[in-house]
C-alpha positions as CSV (number, residue, x, y, z in Angstrom):
1,T,-128.3,-98.4,-215.4
2,Q,-132.0,-98.9,-216.3
3,E,-134.8,-96.6,-217.1
4,V,-137.7,-96.3,-214.6
5,P,-140.8,-95.0,-216.5
6,C,-142.7,-92.1,-214.8
7,L,-139.9,-91.5,-212.3
8,N,-137.4,-88.6,-212.4
9,Q,-136.1,-89.1,-208.8
10,E,-133.2,-91.3,-209.7
11,L,-130.6,-88.6,-209.0
12,S,-127.0,-89.4,-209.7
13,P,-125.9,-88.2,-206.3
14,N,-128.4,-90.6,-204.7
15,L,-127.9,-93.6,-206.8
16,L,-125.1,-96.0,-205.8
17,N,-122.3,-96.6,-208.3
18,P,-119.5,-99.2,-208.2
19,R,-116.0,-97.7,-208.6
20,S,-112.7,-99.4,-209.1
21,H,-109.6,-98.0,-207.4
22,D,-106.6,-97.2,-209.7
23,S,-108.8,-98.5,-212.4
24,F,-106.1,-98.8,-215.1
25,S,-103.5,-100.7,-213.0
26,Y,-104.4,-104.1,-214.4
27,W,-101.2,-103.7,-216.5
28,V,-98.1,-101.8,-215.6
29,D,-94.8,-101.8,-217.5
30,E,-91.9,-103.3,-215.5
31,K,-89.5,-102.1,-218.2
32,S,-90.6,-98.4,-217.9
33,P,-88.9,-95.9,-215.6
34,V,-90.4,-95.6,-212.1
35,G,-93.1,-92.9,-212.2
36,P,-92.7,-89.4,-210.9
37,D,-95.3,-90.3,-208.3
38,Q,-92.6,-92.2,-206.4
39,A,-90.0,-90.9,-203.9
40,T,-86.4,-90.4,-205.0
41,A,-85.3,-93.3,-202.8
42,I,-87.6,-95.7,-204.6
43,K,-86.4,-94.5,-208.0
44,H,-82.8,-95.3,-206.9
45,L,-83.8,-98.7,-205.6
46,A,-85.7,-99.5,-208.8
47,K,-82.4,-99.7,-210.7
48,I,-82.3,-103.2,-209.3
49,S,-84.6,-105.3,-211.6
50,L,-86.1,-107.3,-208.7
51,V,-87.3,-104.1,-207.1
52,K,-89.5,-103.3,-210.1
53,K,-91.0,-106.8,-209.9
54,L,-91.9,-106.3,-206.3
55,M,-93.3,-102.8,-207.1
56,K,-95.6,-104.4,-209.6
57,K,-97.1,-106.6,-206.9
58,W,-98.0,-103.4,-204.9
59,S,-98.9,-101.2,-207.9
60,V,-101.5,-103.5,-209.4
61,T,-104.9,-103.0,-207.8
62,Q,-107.1,-104.5,-210.5
63,N,-107.0,-107.6,-212.6
64,L,-109.6,-106.7,-215.2
65,T,-109.2,-104.5,-218.2
66,F,-111.5,-101.4,-218.7
67,K,-113.7,-103.5,-221.0
68,E,-113.9,-106.3,-218.5
69,Q,-114.7,-103.9,-215.6
70,L,-117.4,-102.3,-217.7
71,E,-118.9,-105.7,-218.5
72,G,-118.8,-106.5,-214.8
73,G,-120.8,-103.4,-213.9
74,I,-118.1,-100.9,-212.9
75,R,-119.2,-97.4,-213.9
76,Y,-116.8,-95.1,-212.2
77,F,-113.0,-95.0,-212.9
78,D,-110.3,-93.6,-210.7
79,L,-107.6,-92.3,-213.0
80,R,-104.0,-91.1,-212.3
81,V,-102.0,-89.9,-215.3
82,S,-98.5,-88.7,-216.2
83,S,-96.2,-87.7,-219.0
84,K,-93.0,-89.6,-219.4
85,P,-90.1,-87.3,-218.6
86,R,-87.5,-87.1,-221.4
87,E,-90.0,-88.6,-223.9
88,V,-90.5,-86.6,-227.1
89,G,-94.0,-85.3,-227.5
90,Q,-96.9,-84.9,-225.1
91,E,-98.2,-88.4,-224.8
92,I,-100.0,-89.1,-221.5
93,Y,-100.0,-92.5,-219.7
94,F,-101.8,-94.0,-216.7
95,I,-99.6,-94.4,-213.7
96,H,-99.4,-96.0,-210.3
97,G,-95.7,-96.4,-209.3
98,L,-95.0,-97.8,-212.8
99,Y,-96.4,-96.6,-216.1
100,G,-99.5,-98.2,-217.6
101,I,-101.1,-98.0,-221.0
102,K,-101.6,-94.8,-222.9
103,V,-104.6,-92.8,-221.8
104,W,-105.8,-92.6,-225.4
105,D,-106.0,-96.4,-225.6
106,G,-108.0,-96.6,-222.4
107,L,-110.4,-93.9,-223.6
108,M,-111.0,-95.7,-226.9
109,E,-111.8,-98.9,-225.1
110,I,-114.3,-97.2,-222.9
111,N,-115.9,-95.3,-225.8
112,T,-116.3,-98.6,-227.7
113,F,-118.4,-99.9,-224.8
114,L,-120.5,-96.7,-224.6
115,T,-121.2,-96.8,-228.3
116,Q,-122.4,-100.4,-228.0
117,H,-124.5,-99.5,-224.9
118,P,-126.0,-96.0,-225.5
119,R,-127.9,-95.9,-222.2
120,E,-125.0,-96.5,-220.0
121,V,-123.4,-93.6,-218.0
122,I,-119.9,-93.6,-216.6
123,F,-117.8,-91.3,-214.5
124,L,-114.1,-90.7,-215.3
125,D,-112.2,-89.0,-212.4
126,F,-108.8,-87.6,-213.3
127,N,-107.6,-86.9,-209.8
128,H,-103.8,-87.1,-209.9
129,F,-101.4,-85.6,-212.4
130,Y,-97.7,-86.0,-212.6
131,A,-95.0,-84.3,-214.7
132,M,-97.6,-82.3,-216.5
133,G,-97.6,-78.6,-217.5
134,D,-100.5,-76.7,-219.0
135,Q,-99.6,-77.9,-222.5
136,H,-99.8,-81.6,-221.4
137,H,-103.2,-80.8,-219.9
138,I,-104.4,-79.1,-223.1
139,Y,-103.2,-82.2,-225.1
140,L,-105.1,-84.6,-222.7
141,I,-108.3,-82.5,-222.6
142,N,-108.3,-82.4,-226.4
143,R,-107.9,-86.2,-226.5
144,I,-110.8,-86.6,-224.1
145,W,-113.0,-84.4,-226.4
146,E,-111.8,-86.3,-229.5
147,A,-112.6,-89.7,-227.8
148,F,-116.1,-88.8,-226.5
149,G,-117.4,-85.6,-228.2
150,S,-121.1,-85.3,-227.8
151,K,-121.2,-88.1,-225.2
152,L,-119.7,-85.6,-222.7
153,C,-122.0,-84.2,-220.1
154,T,-121.5,-80.4,-219.6
155,M,-121.2,-79.0,-216.1
156,E,-124.6,-78.8,-214.5
157,H,-126.2,-78.6,-211.0
158,V,-125.5,-82.0,-209.6
159,E,-129.2,-82.5,-208.6
160,N,-130.3,-81.9,-212.2
161,V,-128.2,-84.8,-213.6
162,T,-130.7,-87.6,-213.5
163,L,-130.6,-90.6,-215.8
164,Q,-133.6,-89.3,-217.6
165,Y,-131.8,-86.0,-218.2
166,L,-128.7,-87.8,-219.6
167,W,-130.7,-90.2,-221.7
168,K,-132.7,-87.3,-223.3
169,K,-129.5,-85.4,-224.1
170,K,-127.7,-88.6,-225.2
171,E,-124.8,-87.9,-222.8
172,Q,-122.9,-90.7,-221.2
173,V,-119.7,-89.4,-219.7
174,L,-119.0,-87.2,-216.8
175,I,-115.4,-86.0,-216.6
176,F,-114.0,-84.8,-213.2
177,Y,-110.8,-82.9,-213.7
178,H,-108.7,-81.9,-210.6
179,Y,-106.7,-79.1,-212.2
180,P,-107.6,-75.4,-212.7
181,L,-107.9,-75.7,-216.5
182,Y,-111.3,-77.3,-216.0
183,Q,-112.7,-73.8,-215.8
184,E,-112.0,-73.3,-219.5
185,Y,-113.9,-76.3,-220.8
186,P,-117.7,-76.7,-220.2
187,F,-117.5,-80.5,-220.4
188,L,-115.0,-80.8,-217.4
189,W,-116.4,-80.9,-213.9
190,P,-114.3,-79.6,-211.0
191,G,-112.8,-82.1,-208.6
192,N,-114.6,-80.6,-205.6
193,K,-117.9,-82.0,-207.1
194,M,-116.4,-85.4,-206.4
195,P,-115.1,-85.5,-202.8
196,A,-113.4,-88.8,-201.9
197,P,-112.2,-88.8,-198.3
198,W,-109.3,-91.3,-197.8
199,A,-108.9,-93.3,-194.6
200,N,-105.2,-94.1,-195.2
201,T,-105.2,-97.2,-193.0
202,T,-104.4,-100.9,-193.0
203,N,-107.0,-101.7,-190.3
204,V,-110.3,-102.7,-191.7
205,H,-112.2,-101.7,-188.5
206,K,-110.7,-98.2,-188.6
207,L,-111.6,-98.1,-192.3
208,L,-115.3,-99.0,-191.7
209,Q,-115.6,-96.4,-188.9
210,F,-114.1,-93.8,-191.2
211,L,-116.6,-94.6,-193.9
212,E,-119.5,-94.3,-191.4
213,T,-118.2,-90.9,-190.1
214,T,-117.6,-89.4,-193.5
215,L,-121.1,-90.5,-194.7
216,E,-122.5,-88.6,-191.7
217,E,-120.6,-85.6,-192.7
218,R,-121.5,-85.8,-196.4
219,A,-122.9,-82.6,-198.0
220,Q,-126.6,-82.9,-198.6
221,H,-126.6,-81.0,-201.8
222,G,-124.3,-79.9,-204.7
223,T,-121.8,-82.8,-204.9
224,F,-121.4,-86.5,-205.5
225,H,-119.6,-88.5,-202.8
226,V,-117.1,-91.3,-202.9
227,S,-116.7,-93.9,-200.1
228,Q,-113.2,-95.3,-200.6
229,A,-113.6,-98.8,-199.2
230,I,-109.9,-99.5,-199.6
231,L,-107.0,-100.3,-197.4
232,T,-103.6,-98.6,-198.0
233,P,-100.3,-100.3,-197.3
234,R,-97.7,-98.5,-195.4
235,V,-94.0,-98.8,-196.0
236,K,-93.6,-101.3,-193.2
237,T,-96.5,-103.3,-194.6
238,I,-94.6,-103.7,-197.9
239,A,-91.3,-104.3,-196.1
240,R,-92.8,-107.2,-194.1
241,H,-94.5,-108.8,-197.1
242,P,-92.6,-107.7,-200.2
243,I,-93.4,-110.8,-202.3
244,R,-97.0,-111.3,-201.3
245,G,-98.2,-108.0,-202.8
246,L,-101.3,-105.9,-202.1
247,K,-103.9,-108.5,-203.0
248,N,-102.5,-111.3,-200.9
249,T,-101.6,-109.1,-197.9
250,L,-104.6,-106.8,-197.5
251,V,-107.3,-107.4,-200.0
252,H,-108.1,-111.1,-199.9
253,R,-108.4,-111.2,-196.1
254,N,-110.5,-108.0,-195.7
255,L,-112.6,-107.6,-198.8
256,P,-115.4,-109.9,-197.5
257,M,-115.8,-107.8,-194.4
258,I,-115.9,-104.6,-196.5
259,L,-118.5,-106.2,-198.8
260,N,-120.6,-107.0,-195.7
261,W,-120.5,-103.3,-194.8
262,V,-121.6,-102.4,-198.3
263,K,-124.6,-104.7,-198.1
264,T,-125.9,-102.8,-195.0
265,Q,-125.8,-99.4,-196.8
266,K,-128.6,-97.5,-198.5
267,P,-128.4,-95.1,-201.4
268,G,-130.1,-91.7,-201.2
269,V,-129.6,-88.4,-199.5
270,M,-126.8,-88.8,-196.9
271,G,-126.4,-92.4,-197.9
272,V,-123.8,-94.1,-200.1
273,N,-123.3,-92.8,-203.6
274,I,-120.0,-94.2,-205.1
275,I,-118.1,-97.0,-203.5
276,T,-114.5,-97.8,-204.4
277,S,-112.9,-101.3,-204.3
278,D,-109.6,-103.0,-205.2
279,F,-109.8,-106.2,-207.3
280,V,-113.5,-105.8,-208.0
281,E,-113.8,-109.3,-209.3
282,L,-112.8,-111.1,-206.1
283,V,-116.3,-110.7,-204.6
284,D,-119.7,-109.8,-206.0
285,F,-118.8,-106.1,-205.6
286,A,-120.7,-104.6,-208.6
287,A,-123.6,-107.0,-208.3
288,T,-124.0,-106.1,-204.6
289,V,-124.0,-102.3,-205.4
290,I,-126.5,-102.7,-208.3
291,A,-128.8,-104.7,-206.0
292,L,-128.9,-101.8,-203.5
293,N,-129.9,-99.5,-206.4
294,D,-132.7,-101.9,-207.3
295,L,-134.0,-101.6,-203.8
296,L,-134.0,-97.8,-203.9
297,L,-135.9,-97.8,-207.2
298,E,-138.5,-100.2,-205.9
299,Q,-139.0,-97.8,-202.9
300,Q,-139.4,-94.9,-205.4
301,R,-142.0,-96.8,-207.3
302,A,-143.9,-97.6,-204.1
303,V,-144.2,-93.9,-203.2
304,S,-144.9,-92.7,-206.7
305,T,-148.7,-92.6,-207.5
306,S,-148.6,-90.9,-210.9
307,C,-146.2,-89.5,-213.5
């Protein structure tokens, strides 16, 4: 993010932000139990060690750590979390089929980056919770506060949250929390402020049509908007290519076409806002998104005649 003197039009719902899908999945633990996000049949099959190795190939959607993603330009993180059943205590882990690192460790890595870069702003979207009761949520929310404290942006009208607004208040983190307890904490934003329509397809042409349609239907006011430019494997996809994994089966082949679609987009009202990708380092994903923002800000400068 960069400051634009004399301009206050750089609204967060109008700027374009690069987002990673299942942002934490660069590491999953093959030795851990299968997560509660998986069907019972998968849990039974996973008793065979080879099955977990294959699961890892389809669970991992990123190669870069949080720090590496941040350094590469990613500013929005898609987070799925879970307790470990039968584990003593209330520790919470990232999860995608298999368990990842502790959430606390990820928050600390992100906070270190923010402390070193006080004008950067990030979005953390906690959108899936597994094996968690209210006490787990309270534990997690307290850890979020402990990690970021005054860097957290309190809930506000979306249109008011400009970069200038955040810089002035020295706030750097927006937390979206898709669970009713958000109502009890002013620094948690409701999940409905971050709609993320999901195409749920393996066909890149259907995906791009879906992205176009949902952009046309995007709310003009009051929310951010996520364009999930990702392909989702079906059971038969995995059955046909169990060893190749997600990256080699769907992503490598289709990501260039998805990136070409991104290059044709424009930020702004009814335009793209947040775009999600798997394996963000495989193409110039973040750089392409940032370039589109630069174009928008140049246009704003052109129409602005005075402060």
